C-alpha positions in Angstrom: -92.6 -112.4 -76.7 -88.9 -112.9 -76.2 -88.8 -110.4 -73.3 -91.5 -112.2 -71.4 -89.8 -115.6 -71.7 -86.7 -114.2 -70.1 -88.5 -113.6 -66.9 -88.3 -116.4 -64.3 -91.7 -118.0 -63.5 -91.0 -117.6 -59.8 -91.1 -113.9 -60.2 -94.7 -113.9 -61.3 -95.7 -116.2 -58.5 -94.4 -113.7 -56.0 -96.4 -110.7 -57.3 -99.4 -110.8 -55.0 -97.2 -110.1 -52.0 -94.7 -107.7 -53.3 -95.7 -105.0 -50.8 -94.7 -104.6 -47.2 -95.3 -107.7 -45.0 -96.1 -105.5 -42.0 -96.0 -108.2 -39.4 -92.4 -109.2 -40.2 -91.4 -105.8 -41.8 -90.1 -107.9 -44.6 -90.3 -107.2 -48.4 -90.7 -109.4 -51.4 -88.7 -107.8 -54.3 -87.1 -108.8 -57.5 -84.6 -106.5 -59.2 -83.7 -106.7 -62.9 -80.2 -105.5 -63.6 -77.3 -106.4 -66.0 -75.3 -109.4 -66.8 -73.9 -111.5 -63.9 -70.5 -110.2 -62.9 -71.1 -106.7 -64.3 -71.5 -103.4 -62.6 -75.3 -103.5 -62.5 -75.2 -106.9 -61.0 -72.8 -105.9 -58.2 -74.9 -102.7 -57.5 -78.2 -104.5 -57.6 -77.1 -107.2 -55.2 -75.6 -104.6 -52.9 -79.0 -102.8 -52.9 -80.6 -106.1 -52.0 -78.2 -106.7 -49.1 -79.0 -103.1 -47.8 -82.7 -104.0 -47.9 -82.2 -107.3 -46.1 -80.2 -105.5 -43.3 -83.1 -103.2 -42.7 -85.8 -105.8 -43.1 -84.7 -109.2 -42.0 -86.6 -112.0 -43.7 -86.8 -110.0 -46.9 -87.2 -112.2 -50.0 -84.9 -110.4 -52.5 -83.9 -111.9 -55.9 -81.7 -110.6 -58.7 -82.3 -111.2 -62.4 -79.9 -110.4 -65.2 -81.3 -108.2 -67.9 -80.8 -105.3 -70.2 -81.9 -101.6 -70.4 -85.1 -101.7 -72.4 -86.1 -105.2 -71.2 -85.7 -104.1 -67.6 -88.0 -101.1 -68.1 -90.6 -103.3 -69.7 -90.5 -105.8 -66.9 -91.0 -103.1 -64.4 -93.9 -101.6 -66.3 -95.6 -105.1 -66.6 -95.3 -105.7 -62.9 -93.1 -108.7 -63.4 -90.3 -107.2 -61.3 -90.6 -104.4 -58.7 -87.2 -102.8 -59.4 -85.1 -102.4 -62.5 -81.8 -100.7 -63.4 -81.7 -98.8 -66.7 -80.5 -95.6 -68.2 -82.9 -92.7 -67.6 -82.8 -91.8 -71.3 -84.2 -95.3 -72.2 -86.9 -95.0 -69.5 -88.0 -91.6 -70.8 -88.4 -93.1 -74.3 -90.5 -95.9 -72.7 -92.7 -93.3 -70.9 -93.4 -91.6 -74.3 -93.7 -94.8 -76.3 -90.7 -94.0 -78.5 -88.3 -96.5 -80.1 -87.2 -99.1 -79.1 -90.6 -99.4 -77.4 -93.9 -100.1 -79.2 -96.2 -98.6 -76.6 -96.1 -95.8 -73.9 -95.4 -96.8 -70.3 -96.5 -93.8 -68.3 -96.3 -95.8 -65.0 -92.5 -95.8 -64.9 -91.1 -94.0 -61.8 -87.7 -93.2 -60.5 -86.2 -94.6 -57.2 -82.6 -93.4 -57.1 -79.6 -92.3 -59.1 -76.9 -94.9 -59.5 -74.4 -93.3 -61.9 -74.5 -89.9 -63.6 -71.2 -90.2 -65.3 -71.8 -92.9 -67.9 -70.1 -91.2 -70.8 -70.4 -92.1 -74.5 -66.9 -93.3 -75.5 -66.2 -94.1 -79.1 -62.8 -95.8 -79.8 -61.3 -96.0 -83.3 -58.4 -98.2 -84.3 -55.1 -96.8 -85.7 -55.2 -96.9 -89.5 -59.0 -96.4 -89.7 -60.1 -94.2 -92.7 -61.3 -91.4 -90.3 -60.3 -89.8 -87.0 -63.5 -87.8 -86.3 -67.2 -88.5 -86.6 -67.7 -85.6 -88.9 -65.1 -87.0 -91.4 -67.3 -90.1 -92.0 -70.0 -88.0 -93.8 -67.4 -85.7 -95.4 -65.5 -88.6 -96.9 -68.5 -90.9 -97.3 -66.2 -93.4 -95.5 -67.2 -97.0 -95.5 -66.4 -97.5 -91.8 -67.2 -100.6 -89.9 -68.9 -99.9 -86.6 -70.3 -101.8 -83.6 -73.2 -100.3 -81.7 -73.7 -102.9 -78.9 -77.0 -104.8 -78.6 -80.3 -103.3 -79.8 -82.4 -102.0 -76.9 -79.4 -100.7 -74.9 -78.3 -97.2 -74.2 -75.0 -97.9 -75.9 -76.8 -98.7 -79.2 -79.2 -95.8 -78.9 -76.4 -93.3 -78.1 -74.3 -94.5 -81.0 -77.2 -94.3 -83.4 -78.0 -90.8 -82.4 -74.3 -89.6 -82.5 -73.7 -90.9 -86.0 -77.0 -89.5 -87.2 -76.1 -86.1 -85.7 -72.8 -86.2 -87.7 -74.7 -86.8 -91.0 -73.8 -90.5 -91.1 -76.8 -92.4 -90.0 -76.3 -96.2 -90.1 -78.4 -96.9 -93.2 -76.2 -94.3 -95.1 -73.0 -95.8 -93.8 -74.1 -99.2 -95.2 -74.9 -97.5 -98.6 -71.4 -96.2 -98.6 -70.1 -99.7 -98.3 -69.6 -99.8 -94.5 -71.0 -102.2 -92.0 -72.9 -101.8 -88.7 -72.9 -104.6 -86.2 -75.2 -104.8 -83.2 -73.1 -107.0 -80.9 -72.1 -107.1 -77.2 -69.0 -105.3 -76.0 -66.8 -108.4 -75.7 -67.7 -109.5 -79.3 -67.0 -105.9 -80.5 -63.6 -106.1 -78.9 -62.7 -109.3 -80.6 -63.8 -107.8 -83.9 -61.6 -104.8 -83.2 -58.6 -107.0 -82.4 -59.1 -109.0 -85.6 -59.4 -105.9 -87.7 -63.0 -106.6 -88.6 -64.3 -103.2 -87.4 -62.9 -99.7 -87.2 -64.9 -98.2 -84.4 -66.4 -99.6 -81.1 -68.4 -97.7 -78.6 -69.6 -97.9 -75.0 -71.4 -95.8 -72.4 -69.5 -96.2 -69.1 -67.8 -94.4 -66.3 -64.3 -93.0 -66.8 -61.6 -94.0 -66.7 -63.3 -97.4 -67.1 -61.4 -100.5 -66.2 -63.6 -102.3 -68.8 -62.2 -100.0 -71.5 -58.6 -100.0 -70.1 -58.5 -103.8 -70.0 -60.2 -104.1 -73.4 -57.7 -102.0 -75.4 -54.5 -102.9 -73.6 -51.9 -103.7 -76.3 -54.0 -102.2 -79.1 -53.2 -99.0 -81.0 -56.4 -96.9 -80.5 -57.6 -93.5 -79.7 -60.9 -91.7 -79.1 -62.9 -90.8 -82.2 -63.2 -87.0 -82.1 -66.3 -84.9 -82.6 -67.3 -81.3 -82.1 -69.5 -79.5 -79.6 -72.3 -79.0 -82.1 -72.7 -82.7 -82.3 -73.0 -83.0 -78.5 -75.7 -80.4 -78.5 -77.7 -82.2 -81.2 -77.5 -85.5 -79.4 -78.4 -84.0 -76.1 -81.5 -82.3 -77.6 -82.6 -85.6 -79.1 -81.6 -88.0 -76.4 -82.1 -86.0 -73.2 -78.4 -86.6 -72.3 -76.1 -83.9 -70.8 -72.6 -82.8 -71.7 -69.5 -84.1 -69.8 -65.8 -83.9 -70.3 -63.4 -86.8 -70.0 -60.2 -85.0 -68.9 -57.0 -85.4 -70.9 -54.9 -88.5 -70.0 -57.8 -90.2 -68.3 -56.6 -93.1 -70.5 -53.1 -93.8 -71.7 -54.3 -93.4 -75.3 -56.0 -90.1 -74.7 -53.7 -87.0 -74.8 -56.6 -84.5 -75.1 -59.8 -84.0 -73.3 -62.9 -85.6 -74.9 -66.1 -83.4 -74.7 -68.9 -85.9 -75.0 -72.3 -86.6 -73.5 -73.5 -88.7 -70.6 -76.5 -90.7 -69.5 -78.0 -91.3 -66.0 -78.1 -94.9 -64.7 -81.1 -95.1 -62.4 -83.1 -97.5 -60.3 -86.7 -97.7 -61.5 -90.0 -98.9 -60.3 -93.7 -98.8 -61.2 -96.3 -96.4 -59.9 -98.3 -99.5 -58.9 -95.7 -100.6 -56.3 -96.9 -99.4 -52.9 -95.4 -96.2 -51.5 -94.4 -97.9 -48.3 -92.3 -100.5 -50.3 -90.4 -97.9 -52.3 -89.9 -95.7 -49.2 -88.4 -98.7 -47.4 -86.1 -99.4 -50.4 -84.8 -95.8 -50.5 -84.4 -95.6 -46.7 -82.2 -98.8 -46.9 -80.1 -97.3 -49.7 -79.6 -94.1 -47.8 -78.7 -95.8 -44.5 -76.3 -98.2 -46.2 -75.1 -95.8 -48.9 -71.4 -96.3 -48.3 -71.7 -100.1 -48.7 -73.8 -99.8 -51.8 -71.3 -97.2 -53.2 -68.4 -99.5 -52.6 -70.1 -102.3 -54.6 -68.6 -101.1 -57.8 -66.2 -98.4 -59.1 -68.8 -96.8 -61.3 -70.3 -95.3 -58.1 -67.1 -93.8 -56.9 -68.0 -90.2 -57.5 -71.7 -90.5 -56.4 -72.7 -88.6 -53.3 -75.8 -89.3 -51.2 -77.3 -85.8 -52.0 -77.4 -86.8 -55.7 -79.7 -89.8 -55.2 -83.0 -88.0 -56.0 -81.7 -87.0 -59.4 -83.2 -89.7 -61.6 -82.4 -88.0 -64.9 -85.9 -86.5 -65.7 -87.8 -89.7 -64.6 -90.5 -88.6 -62.1 -89.8 -89.9 -58.6 -92.2 -92.5 -57.1 -94.3 -91.1 -54.2 -92.5 -93.4 -51.8 -89.1 -92.2 -52.9 -90.1 -88.6 -52.5 -91.2 -89.3 -48.9 -87.9 -90.9 -48.1 -85.8 -88.2 -49.6 -87.8 -85.4 -47.9 -87.5 -87.2 -44.5 -83.8 -87.5 -45.0 -83.5 -83.8 -45.9 -82.3 -84.6 -49.5 -85.2 -82.7 -51.2 -87.7 -80.1 -50.3 
């Protein structure tokens, strides 16, 4: 399976000793996050550094990955920690697409970002200015949805379906749907190969700001009914991006958000997870400074893992810190 081949062989070799090494109070942990140089990479490595500070001699390694892949690796025991959107993890627990089996052993460790908002951007001159117009006009729009198995793709699929314009229908109307990474989507937008690109990120996102600089774009509009439909299906929650958060955005955008969380498996010992959470709490400010996406995060919000049940060890740590009853 492609997912399995992405995992480093050294990770599997470390599995028998992933618990606490009590004599040295050291840990053996691998964390699967995002692409090197991205937000999840910075945050994941900051978490690793926090653990090392508390447990000298800890063997911590970081592996690049993606949403659904990270959840699967955690469930398989190939890594002990993974970063993913809670909404993706909840689908894994239930065995819903993009997963082919249920993974009831997935547990939450901590919140990382609760303000990852769905942000659809449409180029000037596109045949529509709102999502609802696509179905009304049967518009043959060209859309990018990020890579399959990511929250970005899932959120975009659900939003378009809620607007009466599911991707198969768009293609029947003569449009095109591309599952490509953000940078590729941006190049396609610059070259007038697509009309709409989407992302699920914090706001105002430097990634978005840098991407659309010099381009004539705006947010694709949509109504509150669509947000309610998506939230009911996806398990997301509403959020408002205030007016003028971006130079191209004169009005507020009422959209939906996902929770980015740190995950583990129920099979990981409680002492190990408790040690991880204690390290994050003790060095919270350093972890928070690792990337701008965490700027609004407060320590009291850490136990909110977006509906994913907390691991027993995480519960113990949060109760001891007075962060949950």
